[in-house]
N, C-alpha and C positions, 0 to 999 in steps of 0.2 A: 504493500500500500504506500509506504514511504517512498520507495523507488519510483512508483508510478507517478506520485505527486511531484517528485523532483524532475522527472522527465517532462511532465506537462508544463512545469514552470520554465523549462529550457525553451519551450516553443512560444513563450509570450513575446509580444512585439516590443515591450520595453520593461525595464526593471521596476520593482516596487519597493526599493529601499527608501527609508525616510528621507535621506539627502537627495536622491535622484527624483523622488516625487516632488520635493520642494523646488528643486531647480527647474523641473519641467513645468510646474504650475506658475512660477514667477516670471518666466521668460515671456516675451511678446509672442502672440500667435503668429505662426509661420505662414507666409503667403506661398501658395502653390500655383505654379504655372503649367501643371500637367494638362489642365483643360485646354489651355491655349495651344499646346503642342498637338494634342489629339485633334482638336477642332481644325487647326491649320493644316495638319498632315493629311487628314481624311479629305478635306475640301480641295487641297492642292492636287492630290492623286485623282480624285473623281473628276474635277474640271479639266485637267490636262488629258486624262485618258478619254474623257467624253469627246474632247476636240479631235483626238486621233481617231476614235471609233466613228465619229460622225463623218470625218473626211474620208476614211477608208470606205465607209458604207456608201458614200456618195461617189466613190471612185474618182476622187480628185487627185491631182499630182502630189507626190510626197513633199515637194517644197512648200506646199500650203501648210502642211503639218508643222514644219520648222517655223514659218512666219507666225502662224496663229498660236502655236505652242509657246514660243518665247514671249509673244505679246501677252499671253495669258499669265505666264509666270511672273512677269514684271509688273504689269498693270493690276491684275487681280490680286497678286500677292501684296502689293502696296495697299490696295483698297481693303483687303481683309485686315491688314494691320491697322490701317487708319480707322476702320469701323470698330475694331476691338478697342483701340485707344479711346475713342469717343464713348463707347459703352462702359468701359472700366472707369473712365473719369466721371461719367455721370453717376455711377454707383458710389464712388468716393465722395463726390460733391453732395450726394443725398445723405450720406453718413455724416459728413461734417455739418450739413444744414440741420439735421435732427439733433446733433450734439449742441449746436448753438441754441436751438429751441428749448432744449431741456435746461441749459444754463440759464436762459431767460426765465423759465418757469420756476426754477429753484430760487432765483433772486426775487421774483415778484410774488410767488405763492408757495413758500417752502412747506407749509403745513399740508397743502393739497398734494404736493409731490411726495411727502413722507407717507401720506395715506395711500398713494399709489404703490409705493414700495411695500407697505403693510399688506395690502390686498394681494399683491403679486406673490409674496412669500406665504401668505395664509393659504393660498391655493396649492402651495407645495407641501402643506401639512404642518407648517410652523404655527404655534399658538402660544398664548400667555406670555410669560416673561421671556421665553426663547424668541418669540416673534418680535417683541419690543427690542430685544438685544440686537437682532439682525437689522432692524430699522435704524437703531442708533449708530451701529457700526458703519453701515453703508452711507447714511446721510451725514456722517462726520467728515467725509472726503468728497468734495464736489466732483472731482474727476471720476472717482469710482462710482459715484451716484449717477452721473449722466451716462457713463458707459454701461452700467447695469440697466438703465432704462432703455438704452438703444437695443440691447440684446433681448430683454424681457418684454418690453412694450411693443417694439417695432420688429422684433425678430431679425435684427441685423447681425452679421458676423463681425467680431472684433478684428478679424484678419483682413487687412486692406492690401490690395495689390498696387504696384506701380503701373499706371497707364502706359508709360513708355516701354517698360519691360514686357507687359502683356502684348503690346503691339509688335515688338521685336521678336518675341517667341512665336507668335502666330505667323508672321511673315517668313521667318526662317524655316519653320516647319512646312509651310505651304511650298516654298521654293525647293527645299530639299526633297520632299516626297514627290512633288510635281515633276521633278527632273526625270524620275525613273521611267514613267511611260513614254516620255518624249525621247529620251536618249535610247531606250531599248528598241523603239521603233525605227529611229533614224539609223541605227547600226544595221545595215542590210535591208532597211525598209521592210521589216518582217512584223506583221501584225500579230502573228502567233507568239513571238518572243515578247512583244509588248503586253499581250494578255497575261502571259505567265508571270512576267516581272511585276506587273501591276497587282496581280492577285497575291503575290508574295508580300508586297508592301501592305495591302489591306489586311492580310492575315497577321503580319508582324505587328501592325498598329493595334489590332484588336487583342492579340496575345499580350502585348506590353501593357495595355490599359487594364488588363485583368489584375495587375499588381495592386491596383487601387479599388478593386471591387470584390464581391463575393463569388463572382462567376469564375469558373476554371479557365485556364488559358486557351484550351482547345475550343470551348464553346464561344468564348469572347472573340477569338480569332475568326471562327467560321461565321459568326454573326456579322462582324464588320466586313468580311469578304463578300457575303451575300448582298449587303447593303450597297457596297461600292460597285460591284459588278452589275447589279440591277440598274443603277444609274447610267453606267457606261453602255449597257446593253440597250437601254432606251434610246440613247443618242445614236447608236449604230443603226437601229431600226428606223429612226427618223431620217437619217442620212440616206439609207437605202431606199426608203419610200419616196424621197425627193430627188433621187438620182435622175429620173427622166426629165426633171425640170431644169437640170443643170447641163449646160453645154460648154464644157471646157476642153480645149484642144490638148491632147495627151502628147 
């Protein structure tokens, strides 16, 4: 029984010693950019492969793939980063705006704000002198007070990301992943090699993101593979359907 418990503890994601718990809880919440990498990587692979598939489906010259593929990597990659920058900054601005609102409310109506803290923690099961102690401790520090309200009243995360870093991570993932279908096709103008290489990228992205989920790497990889290839397959079908309307000298 003791050996089994020791083995189980070895599988824990972090230690639970007193010092390590204190260090982990007192440090600032870490910002993760994994979402930006996955978002940018999947979108870069899908859009570039969709361009290749659509052009091949329409039976257009291979040089069109080079022109449109590079244009997509540069322009759409920048647009993805810019869009993520604006979205992340909007979230950060909203967080700062709500902190400012809570600071104002604490200054103008501290009793009302203390009552909000009281009711929030009463719903968590605190009562009597314990509840009043919690209210006193939190309301004694304005910064702790407003951040507690941001989390408990508005449901906001205390971890804030840099808009610039979010944008750079998205654009980098978009460009790196998007190069695979483009380069794999241009080497010998082989659509088969492009399909295989792109499928491997989709699977790799899905398998990698399973590190941050409860899904197994195989299931996550296959799921992402199916999503990505479905989008590209749709582009190929559209290109093939419109082939008769395109008259390009070969």
